[in-house]
LUMDOKOL-338229 format. One record per atom (N, C-alpha, C): residue in one letter; y, x, z. Coordinates in steps of 0.1 Angstrom, whole numbers, padded with zeros to 4 digits, always signed. Layout:
N
aYXZ
...
END
This chain:
151
x-0010+0009+0001
x+0003+0000+0002
x+0011+0008-0001
x+0022+0009-0010
x+0035+0015-0006
x+0042+0015+0003
x+0053+0024+0009
x+0058+0022+0015
x+0069+0007+0014
x+0076+0004+0025
x+0088-0006+0022
x+0100-0001+0023
x+0110-0006+0013
x+0124+0003+0015
x+0134-0009+0026
x+0129-0021+0028
x+0136-0033+0033
x+0123-0035+0047
x+0135-0043+0057
x+0122-0045+0068
x+0118-0061+0061
x+0104-0066+0069
x+0107-0078+0073
x+0110-0086+0072
x+0113-0099+0071
x+0123-0112+0075
x+0113-0119+0083
x+0120-0123+0096
x+0109-0130+0109
x+0112-0141+0106
x+0111-0152+0094
x+0114-0163+0094
x+0095-0166+0085
x+0086-0155+0085
x+0074-0160+0079
x+0063-0156+0092
x+0059-0162+0100
x+0050-0160+0108
x+0037-0175+0114
x+0027-0167+0116
x+0018-0183+0125
x+0014-0172+0141
x+0016-0189+0143
x+0012-0184+0162
x-0007-0193+0159
x-0011-0184+0173
x-0022-0192+0173
x-0022-0192+0191
x-0024-0204+0197
x-0026-0206+0206
x-0038-0205+0210
x-0049-0201+0210
x-0063-0193+0211
x-0066-0211+0211
x-0067-0223+0208
x-0072-0237+0211
x-0083-0239+0193
x-0085-0230+0186
x-0091-0236+0179
x-0089-0233+0168
x-0095-0239+0154
x-0092-0232+0144
x-0083-0246+0139
x-0091-0264+0136
x-0087-0273+0134
x-0066-0269+0133
x-0064-0280+0120
x-0049-0277+0122
x-0045-0287+0128
x-0048-0295+0134
x-0044-0302+0142
x-0045-0298+0162
x-0048-0288+0163
x-0054-0279+0175
x-0040-0274+0181
x-0042-0274+0191
x-0026-0266+0192
x-0027-0251+0185
x-0022-0254+0175
x-0018-0240+0164
x-0002-0242+0157
x+0000-0227+0152
x+0008-0228+0145
x+0021-0237+0146
x+0027-0239+0136
x+0038-0246+0137
x+0049-0245+0144
x+0055-0234+0148
x+0067-0229+0158
x+0078-0227+0151
x+0090-0232+0156
x+0104-0229+0152
x+0105-0214+0158
x+0108-0214+0169
x+0111-0198+0172
x+0102-0190+0186
x+0095-0180+0186
x+0092-0175+0197
x+0099-0162+0198
x+0104-0160+0216
x+0115-0150+0220
x+0104-0145+0232
x+0109-0129+0235
x+0105-0127+0246
x+0094-0116+0246
x+0086-0117+0235
x+0079-0103+0231
x+0083-0091+0236
x+0076-0092+0246
x+0080-0073+0249
x+0067-0074+0262
x+0073-0058+0269
x+0062-0049+0277
x+0070-0043+0282
x+0066-0037+0299
x+0076-0026+0302
x+0067-0022+0309
x+0066-0004+0308
x+0059+0002+0318
x+0064+0009+0327
x+0064+0007+0344
x+0074+0010+0351
x+0067+0027+0352
x+0076+0029+0362
x+0078+0049+0360
x+0080+0048+0373
x+0070+0059+0377
x+0071+0063+0390
x+0077+0080+0397
x+0083+0081+0402
x+0085+0094+0406
x+0080+0101+0419
x+0076+0114+0418
x+0063+0116+0424
x+0068+0135+0425
x+0069+0140+0435
x+0069+0152+0440
x+0059+0155+0449
x+0051+0168+0450
x+0046+0176+0459
x+0046+0180+0465
x+0048+0178+0480
x+0059+0187+0487
x+0059+0199+0483
x+0049+0213+0482
x+0046+0226+0479
x+0052+0233+0466
x+0057+0223+0454
x+0056+0223+0442
x+0067+0233+0441
x+0071+0242+0436
x+0079+0252+0433
x+0094+0250+0429
x+0093+0240+0419
x+0109+0238+0415
x+0114+0221+0425
x+0125+0216+0427
x+0128+0206+0431
x+0134+0196+0420
x+0118+0195+0418
x+0124+0180+0405
x+0111+0170+0413
x+0109+0158+0405
x+0101+0150+0403
x+0090+0152+0391
x+0082+0150+0397
x+0076+0145+0384
x+0078+0129+0376
x+0077+0127+0363
x+0076+0110+0362
x+0061+0106+0356
x+0053+0099+0370
x+0041+0093+0361
x+0044+0077+0358
x+0031+0073+0351
x+0032+0059+0340
x+0028+0047+0353
x+0035+0036+0356
x+0030+0026+0370
x+0024+0017+0362
x+0029+0006+0368
x+0018-0006+0362
x+0027-0008+0349
x+0018-0019+0337
x+0023-0026+0333
x+0031-0038+0334
x+0036-0043+0333
x+0045-0054+0331
x+0049-0063+0319
x+0047-0076+0316
x+0043-0086+0304
x+0053-0095+0308
x+0069-0099+0297
x+0075-0110+0301
x+0068-0116+0295
x+0079-0132+0300
x+0071-0139+0294
x+0075-0152+0283
x+0073-0154+0278
x+0070-0157+0260
x+0075-0171+0260
x+0085-0179+0251
x+0091-0186+0247
x+0090-0192+0235
x+0077-0201+0236
x+0078-0211+0220
x+0085-0226+0221
x+0089-0222+0208
x+0098-0237+0206
x+0094-0241+0191
x+0093-0254+0193
x+0088-0265+0177
x+0097-0276+0181
x+0093-0282+0170
x+0096-0297+0168
x+0086-0305+0173
x+0090-0315+0181
x+0073-0323+0184
x+0064-0332+0173
x+0054-0326+0172
x+0047-0330+0165
x+0035-0336+0167
x+0032-0335+0178
x+0017-0338+0187
x+0020-0335+0203
x+0030-0351+0211
x+0035-0339+0223
x+0021-0342+0236
x+0014-0348+0234
x+0000-0340+0242
x-0006-0325+0238
x-0005-0319+0231
x-0009-0307+0225
x-0005-0294+0232
x+0004-0297+0229
x+0013-0282+0240
x+0006-0287+0260
x+0009-0298+0261
x+0015-0307+0270
x+0001-0302+0283
x-0009-0307+0274
x-0024-0308+0276
x-0032-0297+0284
x-0030-0287+0276
x-0030-0272+0279
x-0022-0270+0292
x-0006-0274+0298
x-0011-0274+0306
x-0012-0280+0316
x-0014-0293+0316
x-0023-0303+0325
x-0035-0297+0333
x-0045-0287+0323
x-0058-0280+0323
x-0054-0272+0334
x-0042-0265+0333
x-0040-0250+0342
x-0040-0260+0354
x-0025-0268+0356
x-0021-0275+0365
x-0039-0286+0373
x-0047-0288+0369
x-0053-0298+0373
x-0066-0281+0378
x-0065-0269+0382
x-0078-0267+0381
x-0084-0255+0377
x-0084-0264+0359
x-0097-0259+0351
x-0098-0243+0355
x-0114-0244+0351
x-0115-0224+0354
x-0112-0221+0342
x-0119-0222+0335
x-0114-0219+0315
x-0098-0216+0312
x-0090-0214+0320
x-0076-0222+0311
x-0066-0210+0307
x-0075-0202+0307
x-0067-0186+0302
x-0068-0182+0286
x-0061-0179+0281
x-0062-0177+0265
x-0062-0170+0258
x-0061-0161+0248
x-0060-0148+0240
x-0047-0158+0232
x-0033-0151+0230
x-0024-0159+0221
x-0025-0148+0212
x-0024-0150+0193
x-0014-0142+0187
x-0007-0150+0180
x+0001-0136+0177
x+0015-0138+0168
x+0013-0130+0155
x+0014-0134+0144
x+0015-0126+0136
x+0024-0127+0125
x+0036-0115+0123
x+0042-0118+0109
x+0036-0115+0095
x+0046-0122+0088
x+0039-0117+0074
x+0051-0114+0064
x+0039-0110+0051
x+0052-0109+0042
x+0057-0116+0032
x+0065-0113+0025
x+0070-0124+0017
x+0059-0132+0005
x+0046-0129+0003
x+0037-0131-0001
x+0028-0140+0009
x+0028-0137+0024
x+0021-0147+0030
x+0014-0138+0035
x+0010-0121+0036
x-0003-0115+0041
x+0006-0112+0052
x-0008-0108+0062
x-0002-0112+0078
x-0002-0088+0079
x+0013-0089+0083
x+0016-0072+0081
x+0013-0070+0095
x+0017-0079+0108
x+0014-0073+0121
x+0014-0081+0129
x+0003-0077+0141
x-0002-0090+0152
x+0001-0085+0165
x+0010-0095+0169
x+0006-0092+0188
x+0003-0102+0197
x-0006-0097+0200
x-0019-0102+0210
x-0017-0103+0222
x-0015-0119+0230
x-0014-0120+0245
x-0025-0125+0252
x-0029-0112+0259
x-0042-0114+0264
x-0042-0124+0279
x-0048-0129+0280
x-0052-0135+0296
x-0038-0148+0300
x-0036-0152+0287
x-0022-0160+0286
x-0025-0178+0293
x-0013-0181+0304
x-0013-0193+0305
x-0003-0198+0304
x+0000-0212+0302
x+0014-0219+0299
x+0019-0218+0316
x+0036-0216+0323
x+0044-0218+0335
x+0047-0233+0328
x+0056-0235+0316
x+0065-0241+0318
x+0063-0255+0307
x+0067-0265+0307
x+0066-0274+0290
x+0085-0283+0293
x+0086-0279+0284
x+0102-0291+0285
x+0106-0293+0271
x+0106-0310+0271
x+0112-0319+0262
x+0128-0314+0263
x+0133-0311+0248
x+0148-0312+0250
x+0152-0320+0243
x+0162-0321+0241
x+0176-0334+0250
x+0170-0348+0241
x+0169-0359+0242
x+0168-0367+0232
x+0181-0376+0226
x+0186-0372+0220
x+0204-0383+0215
x+0202-0388+0204
x+0208-0403+0212
x+0203-0413+0194
x+0215-0411+0189
x+0224-0404+0190
x+0233-0400+0182
x+0238-0386+0173
x+0227-0380+0176
x+0225-0368+0168
x+0217-0371+0158
x+0216-0358+0153
x+0203-0358+0141
x+0189-0348+0144
x+0191-0342+0151
x+0182-0332+0148
x+0169-0334+0155
x+0160-0327+0147
x+0145-0324+0151
x+0145-0328+0170
x+0136-0335+0172
x+0129-0333+0184
x+0122-0326+0194
x+0127-0320+0205
x+0121-0300+0204
x+0115-0304+0216
x+0104-0292+0215
x+0094-0291+0229
x+0098-0277+0230
x+0090-0277+0244
x+0089-0260+0244
x+0080-0257+0254
x+0074-0243+0251
x+0061-0241+0261
x+0065-0222+0264
x+0066-0223+0281
x+0070-0206+0281
x+0054-0202+0285
x+0052-0193+0281
x+0035-0187+0282
x+0039-0174+0292
x+0036-0173+0307
x+0029-0159+0315
x+0013-0157+0307
x+0021-0143+0302
x+0006-0132+0300
x+0004-0120+0304
x-0009-0113+0307
x-0009-0100+0314
x-0006-0091+0307
x-0012-0085+0292
x-0009-0077+0283
x-0004-0080+0269
x+0001-0066+0267
x-0002-0075+0256
x+0000-0063+0241
x-0006-0068+0235
x-0012-0056+0229
x-0007-0058+0207
x-0006-0045+0198
x+0001-0046+0192
x-0006-0039+0179
x-0005-0045+0169
x-0013-0042+0157
x-0011-0039+0141
x-0008-0031+0138
x-0001-0030+0123
x-0017-0034+0118
x-0014-0046+0102
x-0025-0047+0098
x-0026-0040+0085
END
């Protein structure tokens, strides 16, 4: 594959919330995905008998930020159903979520994997009889580890 001379556009992406492959399941159709990030904590450490007066930088724990998925309401119970499973204490309620960036010809070029993900918050957007915007819903997801893969 030839090198690109420009970045990929942000509007071609797919989301799989780990709910199966049925088009009617909790899959894609999101307008916006925000907050994909991971942070590695740093620990300063110095041995008492070190010959130099400086600390060593050690890698600490991994911290993943919460991710927000927004979409127009298509099937209201799809996203809320997963949240309800977690709320009711379902044993196997964590999922592996993937977000795939696609090129202009809809080939996957990068994939972000959110491991051990579970919903934290579901929000219904404003309902306004005078507006003409789509009704929106939002799902905030917590996860334990972010994986990044160039395809």
